[in-house]
VODRENLUM-11595 format. One record per atom (N, C-alpha, C): x negated, y, z negated; atom name; residue number from 1; residue in one letter. Coordinates in steps of 0.02 Angstrom, whole numbers. Atoms other than C-alpha are relative to their C-alpha. Example, Ala and Ser with C-alpha at 12.3 -4.5 7.8 and 13.67 -1.06 7.14 Angstrom:
BEGIN
     xx     yy     zz atom  nr rest
    -45    -59      0    N   1    A
   -615   -225   -390   CA   1    A
    -45     60      0    C   1    A
     42    -59      3    N   2    S
   -684    -53   -357   CA   2    S
     39     55    -37    C   2    S
This chain:
BEGIN
     xx     yy     zz atom  nr rest
    -61      3     40    N   1    X
   -359   1118  -1104   CA   1    X
     48    -50     32    C   1    X
    -46     51    -25    N   2    X
   -231    978  -1088   CA   2    X
     63     33     27    C   2    X
    -60    -25    -33    N   3    X
    -79   1003   -978   CA   3    X
     57      9    -51    C   3    X
    -55     -3     50    N   4    X
     41    967  -1124   CA   4    X
     -4     65    -40    C   4    X
      8    -62     40    N   5    X
    -31   1111  -1226   CA   5    X
     14     62     42    C   5    X
    -12    -58    -44    N   6    X
    -27   1229  -1077   CA   6    X
     74      9     12    C   6    X
    -72     -5    -13    N   7    X
    155   1188  -1041   CA   7    X
     37     30    -60    C   7    X
    -32    -28     61    N   8    X
    206   1225  -1222   CA   8    X
    -17     73     -7    C   8    X
     24    -69      8    N   9    X
    100   1382  -1229   CA   9    X
     34     47     50    C   9    X
    -30    -44    -52    N  10    X
    167   1452  -1064   CA  10    X
     75      7     -9    C  10    X
    -73     -4     12    N  11    X
    348   1410  -1105   CA  11    X
     14     48    -57    C  11    X
    -10    -45     57    N  12    X
    334   1498  -1273   CA  12    X
    -18     72     18    C  12    X
     20    -67    -22    N  13    X
    245   1644  -1191   CA  13    X
     57     34     39    C  13    X
    -58    -27    -37    N  14    X
    397   1665  -1077   CA  14    X
     61      8    -45    C  14    X
    -56     -4     47    N  15    X
    511   1649  -1229   CA  15    X
     60    -41     22    C  15    X
    -55     43    -24    N  16    X
    612   1508  -1152   CA  16    X
      2    -65    -39    C  16    X
     -8     66     31    N  17    X
    682   1348  -1223   CA  17    X
    -16    -53     52    C  17    X
     12     55    -47    N  18    X
    646   1178  -1148   CA  18    X
     59     -6     49    C  18    X
    -59      7    -43    N  19    X
    824   1173  -1082   CA  19    X
      1     53     55    C  19    X
      0    -53    -50    N  20    X
    807   1341   -994   CA  20    X
    -51    -14     56    C  20    X
     51     16    -50    N  21    X
    645   1289   -909   CA  21    X
     22    -60     42    C  21    X
    -24     60    -36    N  22    X
    719   1119   -864   CA  22    X
     53     19     51    C  22    X
    -52    -22    -46    N  23    X
    870   1204   -786   CA  23    X
    -30     38     60    C  23    X
     32    -38    -53    N  24    X
    759   1323   -688   CA  24    X
    -37    -45     51    C  24    X
     40     44    -42    N  25    X
    653   1179   -620   CA  25    X
     40    -60     26    C  25    X
    -44     55    -22    N  26    X
    801   1060   -591   CA  26    X
    -27    -68    -24    C  26    X
     21     63     31    N  27    X
    732    927   -709   CA  27    X
     38     -6    -66    C  27    X
    -35      8     64    N  28    X
    800    854   -870   CA  28    X
    -44     29    -57    C  28    X
     36    -26     58    N  29    X
    753    928  -1039   CA  29    X
    -46    -54    -28    C  29    X
     39     56     26    N  30    X
    691    755  -1091   CA  30    X
    -65     -8     41    C  30    X
     60      6    -42    N  31    X
    570    750   -943   CA  31    X
    -51     53    -20    C  31    X
     45    -53     21    N  32    X
    497    918   -992   CA  32    X
    -29    -14    -69    C  32    X
     23     17     67    N  33    X
    487    862  -1173   CA  33    X
    -55    -54      3    C  33    X
     51     52     -7    N  34    X
    390    706  -1120   CA  34    X
    -66     28     26    C  34    X
     61    -32    -25    N  35    X
    267    813  -1022   CA  35    X
    -34     41    -55    C  35    X
     28    -42     53    N  36    X
    245    933  -1168   CA  36    X
    -29    -42    -57    C  36    X
     26     44     52    N  37    X
    216    786  -1287   CA  37    X
    -56    -45     26    C  37    X
     53     40    -29    N  38    X
     91    706  -1168   CA  38    X
     18    -73     10    C  38    X
    -21     70     -9    N  39    X
    195    547  -1150   CA  39    X
     -7    -22     72    C  39    X
     12     14    -71    N  40    X
    188    556   -961   CA  40    X
    -14     66     35    C  40    X
     21    -59    -37    N  41    X
    142    678   -824   CA  41    X
     43     10     62    C  41    X
    -38    -12    -62    N  42    X
    229    762   -678   CA  42    X
    -39    -24     61    C  42    X
     35     16    -62    N  43    X
    191    708   -501   CA  43    X
    -29     64     29    C  43    X
     36    -58    -27    N  44    X
     86    823   -393   CA  44    X
     47     55     25    C  44    X
    -44    -54    -22    N  45    X
    231    917   -307   CA  45    X
     31     38    -60    C  45    X
    -30    -33     58    N  46    X
    311    951   -477   CA  46    X
    -52     39    -38    C  46    X
     55    -37     33    N  47    X
    143   1002   -549   CA  47    X
    -11     67     35    C  47    X
      7    -63    -38    N  48    X
    131   1132   -411   CA  48    X
     58     47    -18    C  48    X
    -57    -41     21    N  49    X
    307   1193   -455   CA  49    X
    -12     31    -69    C  49    X
     15    -25     67    N  50    X
    255   1208   -637   CA  50    X
    -53     55      1    C  50    X
     54    -49     -7    N  51    X
     98   1301   -587   CA  51    X
     28     66     25    C  51    X
    -31    -61    -26    N  52    X
    201   1426   -488   CA  52    X
     47     32    -50    C  52    X
    -49    -25     48    N  53    X
    335   1441   -621   CA  53    X
    -34     36    -58    C  53    X
     36    -28     57    N  54    X
    214   1473   -764   CA  54    X
    -58     45     19    C  54    X
     54    -42    -26    N  55    X
     86   1559   -654   CA  55    X
    -68    -18    -32    C  55    X
     66     20     22    N  56    X
    -64   1455   -706   CA  56    X
    -36    -37     57    C  56    X
     40     32    -53    N  57    X
   -206   1383   -600   CA  57    X
      0    -75     -9    C  57    X
      3     73      3    N  58    X
   -211   1200   -557   CA  58    X
    -70    -24    -19    C  58    X
     66     19     22    N  59    X
   -394   1202   -607   CA  59    X
      1    -33    -69    C  59    X
     -6     29     66    N  60    X
   -333   1151   -780   CA  60    X
      0    -76      4    C  60    X
     -3     73     -8    N  61    X
   -311    975   -711   CA  61    X
    -68    -32    -10    C  61    X
     68     29      4    N  62    X
   -499    949   -707   CA  62    X
    -18    -21    -70    C  62    X
     17     15     69    N  63    X
   -509    948   -896   CA  63    X
     44    -54    -31    C  63    X
    -47     48     29    N  64    X
   -364    829   -925   CA  64    X
     -9    -68     34    C  64    X
     17     64    -31    N  65    X
   -426    652   -894   CA  65    X
     61    -43     15    C  65    X
    -60     40    -12    N  66    X
   -256    569   -911   CA  66    X
     38     27     60    C  66    X
    -34    -29    -57    N  67    X
   -179    690   -788   CA  67    X
    -36    -15     65    C  67    X
     38     15    -60    N  68    X
   -320    663   -664   CA  68    X
     10    -73     20    C  68    X
    -13     70    -15    N  69    X
   -292    475   -678   CA  69    X
     69     -8     32    C  69    X
    -68      2    -29    N  70    X
   -106    503   -642   CA  70    X
     -1     25     72    C  70    X
      4    -28    -68    N  71    X
   -148    610   -490   CA  71    X
    -34    -50     46    C  71    X
     34     51    -41    N  72    X
   -269    476   -427   CA  72    X
     47    -57     17    C  72    X
    -48     54    -11    N  73    X
   -135    342   -449   CA  73    X
     52     20     51    C  73    X
    -49    -25    -48    N  74    X
     -8    449   -356   CA  74    X
    -29      1     71    C  74    X
     34     -4    -65    N  75    X
   -133    476   -215   CA  75    X
     -7    -70     30    C  75    X
      6     69    -24    N  76    X
   -166    288   -203   CA  76    X
     67    -26     25    C  76    X
    -67     24    -20    N  77    X
     21    252   -195   CA  77    X
     21     31     66    C  77    X
    -17    -33    -64    N  78    X
     43    380    -56   CA  78    X
    -37    -35     57    C  78    X
     39     33    -53    N  79    X
    -97    298     44   CA  79    X
     25    -71     13    C  79    X
    -27     67     -9    N  80    X
    -25    125     13   CA  80    X
     65      2     39    C  80    X
    -63     -6    -36    N  81    X
    145    182     74   CA  81    X
    -12     15     74    C  81    X
     17    -14    -70    N  82    X
     67    254    232   CA  82    X
    -25    -62     34    C  82    X
     28     61    -29    N  83    X
    -31     94    261   CA  83    X
     55    -51     10    C  83    X
    -54     48     -5    N  84    X
    124    -10    228   CA  84    X
     42     13     63    C  84    X
    -40    -18    -58    N  85    X
    221     84    361   CA  85    X
    -36    -18     65    C  85    X
     40     13    -60    N  86    X
     82     71    489   CA  86    X
     -7    -75     13    C  86    X
     11     72     -9    N  87    X
     44   -113    460   CA  87    X
     66    -38      7    C  87    X
    -65     34     -7    N  88    X
    227   -161    442   CA  88    X
     25      2     72    C  88    X
    -21     -6    -71    N  89    X
    266    -95    616   CA  89    X
    -43    -45     44    C  89    X
     45     42    -40    N  90    X
    113   -183    687   CA  90    X
     20    -73     -6    C  90    X
    -19     70     11    N  91    X
    162   -348    607   CA  91    X
     68    -17     30    C  91    X
    -67     11    -28    N  92    X
    343   -330    659   CA  92    X
     -4     -9     75    C  92    X
      7      5    -73    N  93    X
    294   -303    840   CA  93    X
    -34    -66     19    C  93    X
     35     62    -16    N  94    X
    170   -448    840   CA  94    X
     43    -61    -11    C  94    X
    -42     58     15    N  95    X
    290   -569    757   CA  95    X
     60     -5     47    C  95    X
    -54      0    -49    N  96    X
    431   -517    874   CA  96    X
    -25    -30     66    C  96    X
     29     28    -61    N  97    X
    317   -557   1020   CA  97    X
    -11    -76     -6    C  97    X
      9     73     12    N  98    X
    277   -728    943   CA  98    X
     68    -35      8    C  98    X
    -67     30     -5    N  99    X
    464   -765    928   CA  99    X
     24     -1     73    C  99    X
    -19     -2    -71    N 100    X
    495   -710   1108   CA 100    X
    -38    -54     39    C 100    X
     39     52    -34    N 101    X
    353   -823   1166   CA 101    X
     25    -69    -17    C 101    X
    -26     65     21    N 102    X
    425   -968   1066   CA 102    X
     66    -16     37    C 102    X
    -62     10    -38    N 103    X
    597   -944   1147   CA 103    X
    -15    -13     74    C 103    X
     17      8    -71    N 104    X
    517   -929   1318   CA 104    X
    -26    -71     13    C 104    X
     26     68     -7    N 105    X
    430  -1097   1289   CA 105    X
     58    -50      9    C 105    X
    -56     46     -6    N 106    X
    599  -1181   1269   CA 106    X
     32      3     70    C 106    X
    -28     -6    -67    N 107    X
    655  -1115   1438   CA 107    X
    -44    -33     53    C 107    X
     47     28    -49    N 108    X
    499  -1178   1526   CA 108    X
    -31    -66    -24    C 108    X
     28     61     29    N 109    X
    478  -1344   1434   CA 109    X
    -22    -51     52    C 109    X
     19     48    -52    N 110    X
    463  -1441   1598   CA 110    X
    -62     24     40    C 110    X
     56    -27    -37    N 111    X
    325  -1329   1666   CA 111    X
    -61      5    -47    C 111    X
     56      7     47    N 112    X
    166  -1380   1576   CA 112    X
    -46     61      1    C 112    X
     45    -58     -5    N 113    X
     60  -1236   1640   CA 113    X
     27     61    -36    C 113    X
    -32    -57     32    N 114    X
    184  -1105   1580   CA 114    X
      0     -9    -76    C 114    X
     -1     14     72    N 115    X
    201  -1189   1410   CA 115    X
    -69     10    -31    C 115    X
     69     -9     25    N 116    X
     12  -1195   1389   CA 116    X
    -19     73     -2    C 116    X
     15    -72     -2    N 117    X
     -2  -1012   1439   CA 117    X
     36     36    -58    C 117    X
    -36    -31     56    N 118    X
    133   -964   1315   CA 118    X
    -29    -20    -68    C 118    X
     33     22     61    N 119    X
     46  -1067   1181   CA 119    X
    -63     42    -11    C 119    X
     60    -43      4    N 120    X
   -112   -969   1219   CA 120    X
     19     70    -23    C 120    X
    -23    -67     19    N 121    X
    -18   -805   1205   CA 121    X
     21      1    -74    C 121    X
    -22      4     69    N 122    X
     62   -860   1041   CA 122    X
    -60     -5    -47    C 122    X
     60      6     41    N 123    X
   -108   -909    971   CA 123    X
    -34     67     -9    C 123    X
     30    -67      3    N 124    X
   -178   -739   1015   CA 124    X
     40     47    -45    C 124    X
    -44    -42     41    N 125    X
    -29   -652    935   CA 125    X
     -5    -18    -74    C 125    X
      6     21     70    N 126    X
    -44   -755    777   CA 126    X
    -68     20    -28    C 126    X
     66    -24     21    N 127    X
   -231   -717    768   CA 127    X
      2     75    -15    C 127    X
     -6    -72     10    N 128    X
   -191   -532    786   CA 128    X
     40     15    -63    C 128    X
    -41     -9     60    N 129    X
    -56   -546    651   CA 129    X
    -40    -13    -63    C 129    X
     42     16     58    N 130    X
   -178   -628    531   CA 130    X
    -51     55    -12    C 130    X
     49    -54      6    N 131    X
   -307   -493    566   CA 131    X
     32     63    -29    C 131    X
    -36    -58     25    N 132    X
   -180   -354    536   CA 132    X
     18    -10    -74    C 132    X
    -18     15     69    N 133    X
   -121   -438    375   CA 133    X
    -60      6    -46    C 133    X
     61     -3     40    N 134    X
   -298   -456    311   CA 134    X
    -22     73    -11    C 134    X
     20    -71      7    N 135    X
   -338   -272    346   CA 135    X
     48     38    -45    C 135    X
    -49    -32     44    N 136    X
   -177   -219    261   CA 136    X
    -15    -17    -73    C 136    X
     16     20     68    N 137    X
   -220   -320    106   CA 137    X
    -64     33    -26    C 137    X
     62    -34     20    N 138    X
   -395   -246    104   CA 138    X
     13     72    -19    C 138    X
    -15    -70     15    N 139    X
   -324    -71    106   CA 139    X
     41      5    -64    C 139    X
    -44     -3     58    N 140    X
   -190   -107    -24   CA 140    X
    -37    -16    -64    C 140    X
     36     22     60    N 141    X
   -308   -193   -145   CA 141    X
    -71     29     -4    C 141    X
     64    -35     -1    N 142    X
   -451    -70   -122   CA 142    X
    -30      7    -69    C 142    X
     25     -9     68    N 143    X
   -464    -49   -310   CA 143    X
    -42    -59    -24    C 143    X
     39     59     19    N 144    X
   -537   -225   -321   CA 144    X
    -67     -5     38    C 144    X
     58      5    -43    N 145    X
   -674   -189   -194   CA 145    X
    -66      1    -38    C 145    X
     63     -7     36    N 146    X
   -808   -140   -319   CA 146    X
     -3    -38    -65    C 146    X
      0     38     63    N 147    X
   -758   -252   -463   CA 147    X
    -39    -65      8    C 147    X
     40     61     -6    N 148    X
   -880   -394   -497   CA 148    X
     41    -64    -10    C 148    X
    -40     60     14    N 149    X
   -750   -517   -565   CA 149    X
     73     11     19    C 149    X
    -69    -11    -23    N 150    X
   -596   -488   -459   CA 150    X
     40    -64     -4    C 150    X
    -41     61      2    N 151    X
   -451   -608   -481   CA 151    X
     16    -25     71    C 151    X
    -17     28    -65    N 152    X
   -408   -727   -339   CA 152    X
     71     19     20    C 152    X
    -69    -18    -13    N 153    X
   -222   -695   -353   CA 153    X
     16     66    -35    C 153    X
    -18    -65     27    N 154    X
   -157   -519   -378   CA 154    X
     74     12     11    C 154    X
    -72    -14    -10    N 155    X
     20   -452   -401   CA 155    X
     11     35     67    C 155    X
    -16    -34    -63    N 156    X
    101   -402   -238   CA 156    X
     16     73    -13    C 156    X
    -14    -72      6    N 157    X
    110   -215   -212   CA 157    X
     73     14     15    C 157    X
    -69    -10    -19    N 158    X
    280   -226   -130   CA 158    X
     37    -66    -11    C 158    X
    -39     60     12    N 159    X
    410   -350   -190   CA 159    X
    -27    -39    -59    C 159    X
     18     43     56    N 160    X
    387   -495   -310   CA 160    X
    -49    -53     24    C 160    X
     45     55    -16    N 161    X
    254   -629   -317   CA 161    X
    -72     20     -5    C 161    X
     72    -12      1    N 162    X
     68   -639   -293   CA 162    X
    -27     -2     71    C 162    X
     33     -1    -65    N 163    X
    -51   -613   -149   CA 163    X
    -73    -22    -11    C 163    X
     70     18      3    N 164    X
   -225   -676   -110   CA 164    X
    -42     63      4    C 164    X
     43    -59      2    N 165    X
   -356   -546   -155   CA 165    X
    -54     -6     54    C 165    X
     49      5    -54    N 166    X
   -460   -512      2   CA 166    X
    -71     18    -22    C 166    X
     66    -18     25    N 167    X
   -606   -452   -107   CA 167    X
    -30    -55    -44    C 167    X
     25     57     38    N 168    X
   -623   -616   -203   CA 168    X
    -36    -47     48    C 168    X
     39     44    -44    N 169    X
   -751   -740   -133   CA 169    X
     44    -55     30    C 169    X
    -43     53    -25    N 170    X
   -623   -880   -120   CA 170    X
     55     29     45    C 170    X
    -50    -33    -42    N 171    X
   -493   -758    -49   CA 171    X
    -28     13     69    C 171    X
     32    -11    -65    N 172    X
   -615   -711     89   CA 172    X
     -6    -66     37    C 172    X
      8     66    -31    N 173    X
   -647   -896    120   CA 173    X
     67    -26     27    C 173    X
    -66     22    -23    N 174    X
   -460   -934    132   CA 174    X
     19     35     65    C 174    X
    -16    -37    -61    N 175    X
   -435   -796    260   CA 175    X
    -45    -22     58    C 175    X
     47     22    -52    N 176    X
   -590   -852    356   CA 176    X
     21    -68     27    C 176    X
    -21     67    -22    N 177    X
   -528  -1033    361   CA 177    X
     64      4     41    C 177    X
    -61     -8    -39    N 178    X
   -355   -979    420   CA 178    X
    -16     27     69    C 178    X
     19    -30    -64    N 179    X
   -431   -871    555   CA 179    X
    -36    -51     43    C 179    X
     38     50    -37    N 180    X
   -550  -1011    605   CA 180    X
     46    -55     27    C 180    X
    -46     53    -22    N 181    X
   -410  -1141    613   CA 181    X
     41     24     60    C 181    X
    -40    -27    -56    N 182    X
   -305  -1029    726   CA 182    X
    -45     10     61    C 182    X
     47    -10    -55    N 183    X
   -459   -986    831   CA 183    X
    -17    -66     34    C 183    X
     14     66    -29    N 184    X
   -498  -1172    855   CA 184    X
     60    -23     41    C 184    X
    -60     18    -37    N 185    X
   -318  -1203    906   CA 185    X
      3     39     66    C 185    X
      2    -43    -59    N 186    X
   -335  -1058   1028   CA 186    X
    -49    -27     51    C 186    X
     52     26    -45    N 187    X
   -496  -1130   1101   CA 187    X
     21    -67     31    C 187    X
    -24     64    -26    N 188    X
   -420  -1304   1117   CA 188    X
     53     12     54    C 188    X
    -52    -17    -50    N 189    X
   -273  -1226   1210   CA 189    X
    -33     24     65    C 189    X
     35    -25    -60    N 190    X
   -392  -1136   1329   CA 190    X
    -31    -59     38    C 190    X
     33     57    -32    N 191    X
   -489  -1296   1362   CA 191    X
     52    -44     35    C 191    X
    -51     43    -30    N 192    X
   -328  -1393   1394   CA 192    X
     32     33     63    C 192    X
    -27    -33    -61    N 193    X
   -273  -1262   1522   CA 193    X
    -43    -15     61    C 193    X
     45      9    -56    N 194    X
   -426  -1294   1628   CA 194    X
    -19    -73     12    C 194    X
     17     71    -10    N 195    X
   -437  -1483   1609   CA 195    X
     56    -36     37    C 195    X
């Protein structure tokens, strides 16, 4: 049975109006009306509140394909937010270290060995930043992993603009070339330290 039908049935069984139920659940009457008409669905925490309020089992979700899709989407967004927090902190720390190394280079500009060492450190940090960024994009755009014809450019998950899809063949190539270019710069820096 669809959630919309259950919500109407249970509300009528309790003999309450939409406004009374909305007041009890601290939501607007229009929101409840949209759920009862199947225009949209509650998020998971609100669905649990509804289940407790009307005393019905959440097993009803299994039969409602649209609701299950909404729950899946909510779950993906939660995981993306967690990943965003984790990777954002990692990138922030790495890029802060790059900036510190760049400032340190200006203080030691006359000491070639120190400058080369700092260049080496910066190269490593930039490589690590690129690796973290790539892994973040892979997690965020997981939905493209199994698609045969994934687009090269995809809408950014956070903010405006587009991002390179890490699951597209050319997207993988772009990331590989960036990583390779930085790795070559890193190797050239190592060689110049010992020559």
